[in-house]
N, C-alpha and C positions, 0 to 999 in steps of 0.2 A: 505494499500500499504505500502511494506516495505520499511525503510529510505533509505537504498542505492539505490533504482531505484527514489526515489526523488530527491536525490542527482545527481545522472546521468541525470535527466532532466533539471538541474539547470547550468543558465550561471554565472560561476566564474569570477568576474571581478577584478583585484588586484587595489586598486586606485593609479591613478599618480598624477602628480604633478596639474594638473587642478581640479580634485577631491579634493585634498589637499587643496587645496586655495577656493573651493565652501564650502566645509566642515567648513572652518575657519570662513566663511563667516556667512553660516547658525547657527554655533555656537553662534556667537555674536548676530544674528538678533532674532534667538528663542529660546537661553538661553535654549540650550538642552547641554545633556552631549557630551563629545568628540564621544564617541564610536557613540551613535545616530545620531551625526550630519556627521558623515562618511557613516553611512548607508542610512541617508536619502540623501545625495550629491551624492551617486552612484546612484539611484533610479532618481534623478532630472538630472543628467548629461546624463543618458539613455534616457529620456525623458519618461520613466515609471512610471507606478503609483505604488506606495508600499502598499502592502498588507501586513497588520500586526495586532497581537489581542496585542500587547504591547501600553498601554493608554500613556509611553512617547510621543507618535506619535500623540495624540489626537489634533485635530484642525489644523494641518499644510495642507497646500494646497498639493493636489497631492496623499494624503494619504486614503486609505480606511480601517478603523479601523472594525475589526471584534471582539466583545466581545468574552470573554473567556467563555466557558460552564462549567458547574460542574458536 
């Protein structure tokens, strides 16, 4: 599938104040980088499972980690 088709099927959510505050809490709680905390906060705020192959999210609740294949 072409990348632009995938992007058209995604929901883009700009972070608001409640997501920013949640990201700050998650950053402190799980000791993750700020960018990772924001990504995780958006998923948590939406009640969505975060699907990723990024091992920075390993072990977090609500995350489905898919190992990278070579």
